[in-house]
PASEBA-1860 file (N, C-alpha, C; in nm, 3 decimals):
! residues 74
1> MSFNFQFL> 0.058/1.038/3.393/0.051/0.925/3.290/0.103/1.010/3.138 ~ 0.190/0.951/3.058/0.238/0.983/2.946/0.230/0.898/2.841 ~ 0.207/0.943/2.753/0.172/0.824/2.623/0.326/0.838/2.564 ~ 0.315/0.667/2.524/0.478/0.632/2.468/0.465/0.639/2.316 ~ 0.564/0.742/2.271/0.518/0.753/2.120/0.596/0.657/1.994 ~ 0.674/0.581/2.120/0.779/0.459/2.011/0.672/0.398/1.942 ~ 0.525/0.376/1.945/0.458/0.287/1.863/0.358/0.367/1.784 ~ 0.406/0.492/1.778/0.339/0.586/1.679/0.377/0.560/1.517
9> LPVGIILV> 0.518/0.565/1.512/0.603/0.552/1.371/0.544/0.418/1.283 ~ 0.556/0.267/1.387/0.524/0.150/1.305/0.393/0.162/1.282 ~ 0.291/0.211/1.372/0.142/0.174/1.321/0.125/0.280/1.226 ~ 0.175/0.383/1.193/0.187/0.497/1.066/0.224/0.444/0.947 ~ 0.336/0.324/0.957/0.388/0.265/0.852/0.275/0.161/0.820 ~ 0.244/0.081/0.893/0.119/-0.018/0.888/0.019/0.032/0.798 ~ -0.050/0.143/0.832/-0.156/0.217/0.790/-0.108/0.258/0.654 ~ -0.023/0.294/0.642/0.061/0.331/0.484/0.025/0.192/0.400
17> GLFVASVG> 0.107/0.113/0.434/0.130/-0.052/0.366/-0.016/-0.059/0.337 ~ -0.109/-0.083/0.444/-0.242/-0.094/0.406/-0.319/-0.041/0.315 ~ -0.270/0.118/0.306/-0.371/0.187/0.210/-0.321/0.150/0.089 ~ -0.147/0.133/0.031/-0.107/0.108/-0.082/-0.167/-0.058/-0.133 ~ -0.181/-0.116/-0.026/-0.249/-0.247/-0.070/-0.403/-0.254/-0.107 ~ -0.464/-0.146/-0.067/-0.613/-0.151/-0.103/-0.598/-0.075/-0.223 ~ -0.537/0.009/-0.249/-0.498/0.084/-0.373/-0.480/-0.032/-0.530 ~ -0.410/-0.153/-0.492/-0.376/-0.245/-0.580/-0.498/-0.338/-0.551
25> YEAIKNKR> -0.568/-0.372/-0.460/-0.707/-0.432/-0.460/-0.788/-0.385/-0.542 ~ -0.830/-0.243/-0.558/-0.947/-0.181/-0.605/-0.884/-0.195/-0.767 ~ -0.763/-0.211/-0.776/-0.715/-0.195/-0.928/-0.740/-0.329/-1.005 ~ -0.742/-0.407/-0.921/-0.758/-0.566/-0.972/-0.924/-0.579/-0.970 ~ -1.009/-0.552/-0.869/-1.105/-0.554/-0.857/-1.193/-0.469/-0.985 ~ -1.167/-0.355/-1.022/-1.220/-0.275/-1.128/-1.136/-0.284/-1.262 ~ -1.039/-0.370/-1.277/-0.961/-0.369/-1.403/-0.946/-0.218/-1.450 ~ -0.897/-0.154/-1.367/-0.884/-0.049/-1.435/-0.805/0.054/-1.325
33> MRLMPINR> -0.642/0.139/-1.345/-0.554/0.136/-1.263/-0.539/0.323/-1.355 ~ -0.540/0.406/-1.242/-0.524/0.562/-1.305/-0.369/0.581/-1.219 ~ -0.285/0.631/-1.350/-0.154/0.649/-1.278/-0.122/0.824/-1.259 ~ -0.182/0.851/-1.169/-0.196/0.982/-1.129/-0.075/1.054/-1.109 ~ 0.050/1.002/-1.018/0.148/1.081/-1.033/0.236/1.069/-1.128 ~ 0.255/1.000/-1.234/0.340/0.988/-1.323/0.249/1.082/-1.449 ~ 0.123/1.009/-1.490/0.108/1.101/-1.604/-0.083/1.097/-1.537 ~ -0.172/1.199/-1.569/-0.273/1.242/-1.534/-0.379/1.149/-1.641
41> EEVLDGDA> -0.345/1.164/-1.751/-0.419/1.104/-1.849/-0.379/0.953/-1.878 ~ -0.288/0.912/-1.848/-0.297/0.745/-1.865/-0.356/0.681/-1.758 ~ -0.418/0.547/-1.791/-0.507/0.489/-1.728/-0.502/0.330/-1.761 ~ -0.456/0.258/-1.703/-0.425/0.103/-1.771/-0.569/0.019/-1.739 ~ -0.624/-0.063/-1.873/-0.713/-0.124/-1.832/-0.670/-0.278/-1.855 ~ -0.741/-0.375/-1.822/-0.744/-0.496/-1.844/-0.669/-0.555/-1.750 ~ -0.586/-0.662/-1.820/-0.460/-0.760/-1.789/-0.347/-0.662/-1.720 ~ -0.336/-0.514/-1.792/-0.214/-0.456/-1.767/-0.254/-0.409/-1.609
49> AVKAGKQT> -0.381/-0.352/-1.592/-0.410/-0.298/-1.422/-0.423/-0.405/-1.320 ~ -0.480/-0.575/-1.367/-0.448/-0.679/-1.285/-0.273/-0.702/-1.267 ~ -0.201/-0.657/-1.354/-0.078/-0.691/-1.337/0.006/-0.605/-1.207 ~ -0.053/-0.503/-1.242/-0.016/-0.365/-1.194/-0.040/-0.384/-1.069 ~ -0.173/-0.368/-1.035/-0.270/-0.428/-0.935/-0.181/-0.534/-0.801 ~ -0.121/-0.651/-0.877/-0.107/-0.733/-0.809/0.055/-0.665/-0.760 ~ 0.136/-0.608/-0.842/0.234/-0.556/-0.773/0.252/-0.463/-0.660 ~ 0.137/-0.368/-0.680/0.124/-0.293/-0.566/0.056/-0.309/-0.447
57> IAVGLVIT> -0.020/-0.448/-0.476/-0.060/-0.539/-0.351/0.095/-0.594/-0.242 ~ 0.167/-0.635/-0.362/0.304/-0.683/-0.289/0.401/-0.565/-0.215 ~ 0.377/-0.485/-0.306/0.473/-0.349/-0.231/0.395/-0.280/-0.116 ~ 0.247/-0.317/-0.108/0.176/-0.276/-0.005/0.210/-0.373/0.135 ~ 0.226/-0.476/0.101/0.222/-0.613/0.191/0.379/-0.594/0.249 ~ 0.456/-0.530/0.172/0.624/-0.562/0.226/0.598/-0.441/0.321 ~ 0.561/-0.316/0.315/0.569/-0.223/0.366/0.493/-0.227/0.526 ~ 0.375/-0.334/0.493/0.303/-0.354/0.624/0.394/-0.458/0.716
65> AVGLIFLL> 0.466/-0.563/0.649/0.553/-0.624/0.705/0.674/-0.568/0.784 ~ 0.762/-0.424/0.728/0.830/-0.390/0.783/0.766/-0.313/0.914 ~ 0.651/-0.229/0.893/0.603/-0.166/0.998/0.580/-0.276/1.103 ~ 0.516/-0.387/1.107/0.500/-0.505/1.189/0.647/-0.561/1.253 ~ 0.802/-0.540/1.177/0.890/-0.569/1.267/0.945/-0.458/1.315 ~ 0.890/-0.316/1.291/0.931/-0.251/1.376/0.882/-0.207/1.468 ~ 0.735/-0.250/1.503/0.647/-0.273/1.613/0.665/-0.368/1.688 ~ 0.716/-0.508/1.663/0.734/-0.607/1.718/0.885/-0.582/1.779
73> LP> 0.971/-0.543/1.756/1.115/-0.527/1.828/1.104/-0.435/1.962 ~ 1.198/-0.469/2.025/1.165/-0.381/2.164/1.218/-0.255/2.163
END
């Protein structure tokens, strides 16, 4: 009985995409987004956070779509 590692990378890509999309969702829900990798002190509030959250969700969904494409290709 051997495990097929062909599905491991696409599933990882899908999980990363969903994580990125969840960060965008939290930014929209709380109307607050912290930009830790860029600057630890900078925080987006209000409409700027909602706009950045929507962009982050879009990026996360694209990453998830790429993972699904890799998963469904033979």
